[in-house]
C-alpha positions as CSV (number, residue, x, y, z in Angstrom):
1,M,-21.6,17.1,-3.2
2,K,-22.9,17.3,0.4
3,H,-24.3,14.2,2.0
4,P,-27.0,14.3,4.7
5,I,-25.8,14.0,8.3
6,R,-27.5,11.2,10.2
7,R,-29.6,13.0,12.7
8,A,-32.8,13.1,14.8
9,S,-35.8,14.8,13.2
10,A,-36.1,17.4,16.0
11,A,-34.1,18.7,19.0
12,V,-33.9,16.0,21.7
13,L,-32.4,16.7,25.1
14,A,-31.0,14.1,27.5
15,A,-29.3,14.3,30.8
16,V,-26.3,12.1,31.4
17,T,-25.2,11.8,35.0
18,V,-21.5,11.3,35.5
19,A,-20.3,9.1,38.3
20,A,-19.0,12.1,40.2
21,G,-22.5,13.5,40.3
22,V,-22.0,16.1,37.5
23,V,-24.9,16.2,35.1
24,I,-24.0,16.7,31.5
25,T,-26.8,17.8,29.2
26,T,-26.6,16.6,25.6
27,S,-28.7,17.2,22.6
28,S,-28.6,16.0,19.0
29,V,-29.7,18.7,16.5
30,D,-32.2,21.5,16.0
31,A,-34.9,21.5,13.4
32,A,-32.5,23.0,10.8
33,G,-30.2,20.0,11.3
34,T,-27.4,21.9,13.2
35,T,-25.8,19.9,16.0
36,L,-26.1,21.9,19.2
37,I,-24.4,19.8,21.9
38,G,-23.5,16.2,21.4
39,W,-20.9,13.5,21.4
40,A,-18.3,13.5,18.6
41,G,-15.3,11.4,17.9
42,S,-12.0,13.2,18.6
43,W,-9.5,10.3,18.3
44,S,-9.5,6.7,17.1
45,A,-7.2,4.0,16.0
46,G,-7.5,1.2,13.4
47,L,-7.2,-2.1,15.3
48,T,-5.8,-5.5,14.3
49,G,-5.3,-8.9,15.7
50,P,-2.0,-9.9,17.4
51,S,1.2,-10.8,15.7
52,A,1.8,-14.5,15.4
53,S,5.4,-13.9,16.4
54,N,4.4,-11.8,19.5
55,T,5.6,-8.5,18.1
56,G,5.0,-5.8,20.6
57,G,3.9,-8.4,23.1
58,S,0.6,-8.5,21.2
59,L,0.1,-12.3,21.3
60,I,1.0,-13.0,25.0
61,G,-0.5,-9.8,26.3
62,F,-0.3,-8.4,29.8
63,T,-0.8,-9.5,33.4
64,N,-0.6,-7.3,36.5
65,Q,0.7,-4.5,34.3
66,S,-0.2,-0.9,33.4
67,V,-0.1,0.4,29.9
68,R,0.3,4.2,29.5
69,M,-0.7,5.5,26.0
70,I,-0.4,9.1,24.7
71,V,-2.9,10.0,22.0
72,H,-3.5,13.2,20.1
73,T,-7.1,14.7,19.9
74,S,-8.7,16.4,17.0
75,L,-11.9,18.0,18.4
76,G,-12.0,19.6,21.8
77,G,-14.8,19.4,24.3
78,D,-16.0,19.8,27.9
79,A,-16.5,16.1,28.7
80,V,-14.9,12.8,27.5
81,R,-15.7,9.2,27.3
82,L,-13.3,6.5,26.2
83,R,-13.9,3.3,24.2
84,F,-11.9,0.1,24.6
85,S,-12.1,-3.0,22.4
86,N,-11.5,-6.7,22.7
87,E,-12.5,-7.3,19.1
88,F,-9.6,-9.6,18.4
89,G,-9.3,-11.2,21.8
90,A,-9.5,-14.9,22.6
91,Q,-10.9,-14.5,26.1
92,A,-12.5,-11.9,28.4
93,V,-10.1,-9.1,29.5
94,A,-10.4,-7.3,32.9
95,I,-9.7,-3.6,33.2
96,G,-8.9,-3.0,36.9
97,H,-8.3,0.7,36.9
98,A,-8.1,3.4,34.2
99,T,-7.3,7.1,34.2
100,V,-6.9,10.1,31.8
101,A,-4.4,12.9,32.4
102,L,-2.2,15.5,30.7
103,P,1.5,14.8,29.8
104,T,4.2,17.0,31.1
105,D,5.0,18.2,27.6
106,A,3.6,18.1,24.1
107,A,5.7,15.1,23.0
108,G,4.7,13.0,26.0
109,G,8.0,13.3,27.9
110,A,8.9,10.0,29.4
111,G,5.3,9.1,30.4
112,N,5.2,11.8,33.1
113,L,1.9,13.3,34.0
114,V,1.0,16.9,35.1
115,P,0.3,16.8,38.8
116,G,-3.4,17.3,39.5
117,S,-4.4,16.4,36.0
118,V,-5.1,12.7,36.7
119,H,-8.8,11.8,36.5
120,E,-10.4,8.5,37.3
121,L,-12.4,6.7,34.7
122,T,-15.4,4.6,35.7
123,F,-17.6,2.1,33.9
124,S,-21.3,1.1,34.1
125,G,-22.4,4.0,36.3
126,G,-19.5,4.3,38.7
127,S,-17.4,1.1,38.8
128,A,-13.7,1.5,38.8
129,S,-13.3,-1.8,36.9
130,T,-15.0,-3.7,34.1
131,T,-14.7,-6.7,31.9
132,M,-14.3,-6.7,28.1
133,Y,-15.8,-9.9,26.9
134,K,-14.4,-11.7,23.9
135,G,-15.1,-9.8,20.8
136,A,-16.8,-6.9,22.6
137,D,-16.3,-3.3,23.4
138,V,-16.8,-1.2,26.5
139,V,-17.3,2.5,27.0
140,T,-16.4,4.5,30.1
141,D,-18.9,6.7,31.9
142,P,-18.8,10.4,30.7
143,L,-16.2,12.4,32.6
144,A,-16.7,16.2,32.9
145,W,-13.1,17.2,31.9
146,H,-12.1,19.9,29.3
147,V,-10.1,18.6,26.4
148,A,-8.4,21.0,24.1
149,P,-8.4,20.4,20.4
150,N,-5.2,19.1,18.8
151,S,-3.7,18.3,22.2
152,D,-2.1,15.2,23.9
153,V,-4.0,13.1,26.4
154,V,-2.5,10.3,28.4
155,V,-4.6,7.1,29.0
156,T,-3.3,4.6,31.6
157,V,-5.0,1.2,31.9
158,F,-4.2,-1.4,34.6
159,L,-4.7,-4.9,33.4
160,P,-4.7,-7.1,36.6
161,T,-5.1,-10.6,35.1
162,L,-3.7,-12.3,32.0
163,T,-5.3,-10.7,29.0
164,G,-4.1,-13.2,26.4
165,Q,-3.8,-12.0,22.9
166,T,-4.5,-8.3,22.5
167,T,-6.5,-6.0,20.2
168,W,-4.0,-3.4,19.3
169,H,-2.7,-0.8,16.9
170,P,0.9,-1.4,15.8
171,S,3.3,1.2,14.4
172,A,1.6,4.0,16.3
173,A,4.4,6.6,15.8
174,E,3.9,7.3,19.5
175,Q,5.6,5.9,22.6
176,T,3.6,3.7,24.9
177,F,5.0,2.8,28.4
178,V,4.4,-0.5,30.2
179,Y,4.8,-0.8,34.0
180,A,4.5,-3.5,36.6
181,G,1.4,-3.3,38.8
182,D,-1.2,-0.6,39.0
183,Q,0.4,2.7,38.0
184,A,-2.7,4.4,36.7
185,D,-2.6,7.2,39.4
186,N,1.2,7.6,39.4
187,V,2.2,10.9,37.9
188,S,5.8,9.7,37.4
189,G,6.6,8.0,34.2
190,A,9.8,6.4,35.7
191,G,10.1,2.7,36.0
192,A,8.7,1.5,32.7
193,T,9.7,-2.1,32.0
194,V,9.4,-1.6,28.2
195,V,8.6,1.2,25.8
196,R,6.7,0.3,22.6
197,N,5.1,2.1,19.6
198,A,1.6,0.7,19.8
199,F,-1.8,1.3,21.3
200,Y,-3.5,-1.6,23.2
201,F,-7.2,-2.1,23.6
202,L,-7.9,1.6,23.3
203,S,-10.2,2.3,20.3
204,G,-11.5,5.8,20.6
205,I,-12.0,9.0,22.5
206,D,-15.3,11.0,22.2
207,V,-15.8,14.5,23.4
208,L,-18.9,16.5,24.2
209,T,-18.9,19.5,22.0
210,T,-20.9,22.1,20.2
211,L,-21.7,22.6,16.6
212,A,-20.0,19.4,15.5
213,T,-21.1,18.8,11.9
214,G,-19.8,15.2,11.7
215,G,-16.6,13.3,11.6
216,I,-14.0,12.7,8.9
217,V,-12.6,9.1,9.0
218,V,-9.4,8.2,7.2
219,I,-9.1,4.6,6.1
220,G,-5.6,4.2,4.9
221,D,-2.3,2.4,5.1
222,S,1.1,3.3,6.5
223,I,1.2,6.6,4.6
224,S,-1.8,7.9,6.6
225,N,-0.8,5.9,9.7
226,G,2.4,8.1,10.0
227,N,5.3,5.9,8.9
228,G,7.9,8.4,8.0
229,A,6.6,11.1,10.4
230,T,8.6,12.4,13.3
231,P,7.9,10.0,16.2
232,N,5.8,11.5,19.0
233,G,5.5,14.6,16.8
234,N,1.8,14.2,15.7
235,K,2.8,15.1,12.2
236,R,0.8,12.4,10.4
237,W,-1.1,14.0,7.6
238,P,-4.5,13.4,9.3
239,D,-3.2,15.2,12.4
240,L,-2.2,18.1,10.2
241,L,-5.6,18.0,8.5
242,S,-7.3,18.3,11.9
243,K,-5.1,21.3,12.8
244,K,-6.0,23.0,9.5
245,I,-9.7,22.4,10.2
246,N,-9.5,23.8,13.7
247,D,-7.4,26.8,12.5
248,S,-10.0,27.6,9.7
249,H,-12.7,28.3,12.3
250,T,-15.3,28.9,9.6
251,V,-15.3,25.9,7.2
252,L,-15.8,22.8,9.3
253,H,-16.1,21.7,12.9
254,E,-15.3,18.0,12.6
255,G,-13.1,15.5,14.3
256,V,-10.5,13.6,12.2
257,L,-10.4,9.9,13.1
258,N,-7.4,8.1,11.7
259,Q,-8.3,4.4,11.2
260,S,-5.3,3.7,9.1
261,I,-3.3,0.5,9.5
262,S,0.3,0.0,8.2
263,G,0.3,-2.6,5.5
264,N,-3.4,-2.4,4.8
265,A,-4.8,-3.2,1.3
266,V,-8.0,-2.7,-0.6
267,T,-9.1,-6.3,-1.1
268,H,-6.6,-8.4,0.9
269,D,-6.4,-9.3,4.6
270,G,-2.9,-9.2,6.0
271,A,-3.4,-12.8,7.3
272,E,-3.2,-14.0,3.7
273,I,0.5,-13.4,3.7
274,G,1.0,-14.2,7.4
275,F,0.8,-10.6,8.8
276,N,-2.3,-10.2,10.9
277,T,-1.0,-6.8,11.8
278,F,-1.7,-5.5,8.3
279,G,-5.4,-5.7,9.3
280,N,-8.5,-6.7,7.4
281,S,-9.1,-5.5,3.9
282,G,-10.4,-2.1,3.2
283,V,-13.5,-3.5,1.6
284,S,-14.3,-5.5,4.7
285,R,-13.7,-3.1,7.5
286,L,-16.1,-0.3,6.8
287,D,-18.7,-1.5,9.3
288,V,-16.3,-1.3,12.2
289,D,-13.9,1.4,11.2
290,A,-16.3,3.8,9.4
291,F,-20.0,3.2,10.1
292,S,-19.6,2.6,13.8
293,Q,-18.0,6.0,14.3
294,I,-20.2,8.8,15.7
295,N,-21.9,10.6,12.8
296,A,-19.1,9.8,10.2
297,R,-19.9,12.3,7.5
298,T,-16.9,11.8,5.2
299,V,-14.5,8.9,4.7
300,V,-11.2,9.4,3.0
301,V,-9.8,6.2,1.4
302,E,-6.0,6.1,1.0
303,L,-5.3,2.5,-0.1
304,G,-3.9,0.6,-3.1
305,V,-0.1,0.7,-2.9
306,N,0.1,-2.5,-0.8
307,D,-2.2,-4.3,-3.2
308,I,0.5,-3.6,-5.8
309,N,3.6,-4.2,-3.6
310,F,2.5,-7.2,-1.5
311,Y,0.0,-9.0,-3.7
312,G,0.9,-8.0,-7.3
313,D,-2.7,-7.1,-8.0
314,S,-4.0,-5.9,-11.4
315,A,-5.3,-2.4,-11.8
316,D,-8.7,-3.8,-12.5
317,R,-8.9,-5.6,-9.1
318,I,-7.8,-2.5,-7.2
319,I,-10.3,-0.3,-9.1
320,E,-13.1,-2.7,-8.4
321,G,-12.3,-2.8,-4.7
322,L,-12.2,1.0,-4.5
323,R,-15.5,1.2,-6.4
324,Q,-17.1,-1.2,-4.0
325,I,-15.9,0.9,-1.0
326,A,-17.4,4.1,-2.6
327,N,-20.7,2.4,-3.3
328,R,-21.1,1.3,0.3
329,L,-20.2,4.7,1.6
330,R,-22.8,6.3,-0.6
331,D,-25.4,3.7,0.5
332,H,-24.8,4.8,4.1
333,G,-25.1,8.5,3.3
334,V,-21.4,9.1,3.8
335,N,-19.3,11.4,1.5
336,P,-16.6,9.3,-0.2
337,V,-13.2,10.9,-0.9
338,V,-10.2,9.1,-2.3
339,C,-6.5,9.6,-2.6
340,T,-4.4,8.7,-5.6
341,I,-1.6,6.2,-5.0
342,G,1.6,8.0,-4.2
343,A,4.9,7.5,-6.0
344,F,7.3,4.8,-4.8
345,G,9.9,4.5,-7.5
346,N,12.8,4.6,-5.0
347,L,11.4,1.8,-2.9
348,A,13.4,-1.4,-2.9
349,G,11.6,-3.9,-5.1
350,W,9.9,-1.4,-7.3
351,T,9.3,-2.6,-10.9
352,P,8.1,-0.9,-14.1
353,E,5.1,-3.3,-14.0
354,A,4.2,-1.9,-10.6
355,E,4.4,1.6,-11.9
356,T,2.2,0.7,-14.9
357,T,-0.5,-0.6,-12.4
358,R,-0.2,2.5,-10.2
359,L,-0.6,4.9,-13.2
360,A,-3.7,2.9,-14.4
361,V,-5.4,3.1,-11.0
362,N,-4.6,6.8,-10.7
363,D,-5.9,7.5,-14.2
364,W,-9.2,5.9,-13.1
365,I,-9.2,7.8,-9.8
366,R,-8.8,11.1,-11.5
367,T,-11.6,10.5,-14.0
368,Q,-14.2,8.4,-12.0
369,H,-17.4,9.7,-10.5
370,D,-17.8,7.2,-7.6
371,Y,-15.9,9.5,-5.2
372,T,-16.9,13.2,-4.8
373,Y,-13.3,14.5,-4.4
374,V,-9.8,13.4,-5.1
375,I,-6.8,14.2,-2.9
376,D,-4.0,13.9,-5.5
377,Q,-1.0,12.9,-3.4
378,A,0.7,11.3,-6.4
379,T,0.9,14.7,-8.1
380,V,1.5,16.8,-5.0
381,L,4.4,14.8,-3.6
382,S,6.1,13.4,-6.7
383,D,9.3,14.7,-8.3
384,P,8.3,16.7,-11.4
385,A,11.4,15.4,-13.1
386,D,10.4,11.8,-12.5
387,R,6.8,11.2,-11.5
388,S,7.5,7.6,-10.4
389,K,9.4,8.9,-7.4
390,L,8.8,11.0,-4.3
391,L,10.4,14.5,-4.4
392,A,13.5,14.2,-2.3
393,A,12.4,17.1,-0.1
394,Y,9.2,15.1,0.9
395,D,10.8,11.6,1.2
396,S,11.3,10.3,4.7
397,G,14.2,8.2,3.4
398,D,12.5,4.9,2.3
399,G,11.2,6.0,-1.1
400,I,7.5,5.7,-0.2
401,H,6.5,7.4,3.0
402,P,6.4,11.2,3.1
403,N,8.1,13.1,5.8
404,D,6.6,15.9,7.9
405,A,7.2,18.4,5.1
406,G,5.5,16.1,2.6
407,A,2.5,15.6,5.0
408,Q,2.1,19.3,5.4
409,V,2.2,19.9,1.6
410,L,-0.4,17.2,1.1
411,V,-2.7,18.8,3.6
412,D,-2.1,22.3,2.2
413,S,-3.5,20.9,-1.1
414,I,-6.8,19.8,0.4
415,N,-9.9,21.9,-0.2
416,L,-11.8,21.7,3.1
417,N,-15.0,22.6,1.4
418,R,-14.9,19.3,-0.4
419,L,-14.7,17.2,2.7
């Protein structure tokens, strides 16, 4: 089932002037509904509130420090703009200086940048600094800079004054480097005071591209977030899905935006059990994580295992939550896609009762009509000899999260024509 792309009724041209004086011409769509040139999401992260125990420095925040983050694009384009968020902040946060650059190698190296690749980011028509007010977002000015698809980009942000609690993405499966003072222009990655696996304040990267037909947003838990994937390897299954899309050339031209949060659940906020970092419930975060994305055309929902593990929910409650998500997506003209709940029989704490719930939810997923397509990770990744467990070849070692090979097999099973 194809859902309509939100679009203007006729071709509309607009000139956007970059701070450096470059004029970027953008358009929405032609009369046939084909996007000609326009902004599309290339990367994003699901954001949460800080940890009450200051995990990752998220509660105390930063002062007179630079944060260097390495992110992996999906779509490529000839201009970029970055989005920063203070959604979960307790006060205004100053950005004193920000840059984008290329890393010295595909895995990010040690935070080193390719000489000559550093570009200054500006805000509000040319200012080098800005303020993110409490609960608000800011967007950089467009920058005329070519970004390749499925490539690494380095974002360095100088935070001159005390930020207080951060808006962040924990468990990023990617190294982030923290430095004293303003290091946004420094091509050397040496001298980091701490290295963490999290993104801070950065919520998205948009690119100016041609023929973008919409975005695919993944709202999931740690399985989609990349727990179990090779660190710094960009082997999360949404990364591999983007590569498959870009390699296909003919089926889709869409960004894949991974809004997954480790620990996330369908109907529970992590704060209910003392873990803000597990994020808000899936049913409550569609407005921010799906509908606010540029032209989100498809949303893939990969949730449910934590409702079983952490909250002991019944199948009926999980199913009702998944049904509510599908209905809201449809109401917004977004194509809803769902994943079955993967096997976790080797996970510590697994019980036969938990397995009964998982099977009941999956039986409903496979036979329901609320979602247009089912990605059956439970079947693809489980052991044929014992469907309650991951196949050993796809198990990252903890009994629940697929490794790189498992992520690739899952993506190989996806029919791009159904997204």
